[in-house]
C-alpha positions in Angstrom: 0.3 0.0 -0.1 1.4 3.5 -1.0 0.7 6.3 1.1 1.0 10.3 -0.1 3.4 12.3 2.3 1.5 15.2 3.9 4.2 16.3 6.1 7.3 15.3 7.9 8.4 16.3 11.3 11.3 15.5 14.2 9.9 13.6 17.3 12.4 14.1 20.2 12.0 12.8 23.8 14.0 11.3 26.4 16.6 9.1 24.5 14.3 8.6 21.4 15.0 10.7 17.9 12.3 9.8 15.5 11.0 10.9 12.2 6.8 11.1 12.4 5.7 11.1 8.3 2.3 12.1 8.1 0.5 10.7 5.3 -2.6 10.2 3.2 -3.8 6.8 2.2 -7.1 6.4 -0.2 -7.9 3.2 2.5 -8.5 3.8 6.2 -5.8 1.6 8.3 -4.3 1.0 11.3 -2.3 3.9 11.8 -5.1 6.3 12.0 -4.2 9.9 13.3 -7.3 12.1 12.5 -9.7 11.7 10.1 -10.5 8.1 8.3 -7.5 8.0 5.7 -4.7 9.7 8.0 -1.8 7.8 9.1 1.4 8.8 10.8 4.2 6.5 10.0 7.2 6.4 12.6 11.1 5.9 12.1 14.1 6.6 13.9 16.1 9.8 12.7 19.2 7.5 11.5 17.3 5.1 9.7 15.4 7.7 7.8 18.8 10.1 7.4 20.2 6.2 5.3 17.5 5.9 3.7 17.2 9.4 2.2 21.0 9.3 1.7 21.0 5.6 0.1 18.0 6.7 -2.4 19.2 10.2 -2.6 16.2 11.3 -1.8 15.7 15.1 -1.3 13.8 16.3 1.3 12.7 19.5 0.3 10.7 17.7 -2.2 9.6 14.8 -0.7 5.6 16.1 0.4 3.2 14.9 -2.1 5.5 11.8 -2.9 4.0 8.5 -2.7 6.0 6.6 0.0 5.9 2.8 0.3 6.7 1.7 3.3 8.8 -1.5 4.8 7.7 -2.3 8.1 10.2 -3.7 11.1 9.5 -4.5 14.6 6.6 -2.6 16.2 5.4 -0.7 13.6 8.4 1.3 12.6 9.5 1.8 9.4 13.0 0.2 7.9 13.1 1.9 4.6 10.6 3.2 1.8 11.0 3.6 -1.4 9.1 7.2 -3.0 7.3 7.4 -6.2 5.8 10.1 -8.3 2.0 10.2 -7.7 1.2 11.7 -11.2 3.2 8.8 -13.3 3.9 6.5 -10.3 7.4 6.1 -11.7 9.7 5.0 -8.7 12.2 7.8 -8.0 
C-alpha cells in the first residue's frame, strides 16, 4: 500500500530521536491519527537519514510524493521507496 506524504516532523523525547511522517491513504488503516484516511508512520532518525542518503532523496521534494513503507518491529519503518504521484515512476 502506498501513502501520500503530507508532512514530516521530528519527534524527540528522552533518548529517542524519531521522524514522524504524516500521510494520506485512500484506504483507512491501523495507523489512524485524525480522520478516516490520515496515518502517521514512525521511523528512527538514523534509519531515515540512511534511506534519504542511500536513495538520494531530496527532503524538500518529499511532500506530495507516494511512499511505500517497509515495516520492522513495533511498526517502525525500516525502509521506504518514493514514487511520483502522477506517473507512478519510482524515484
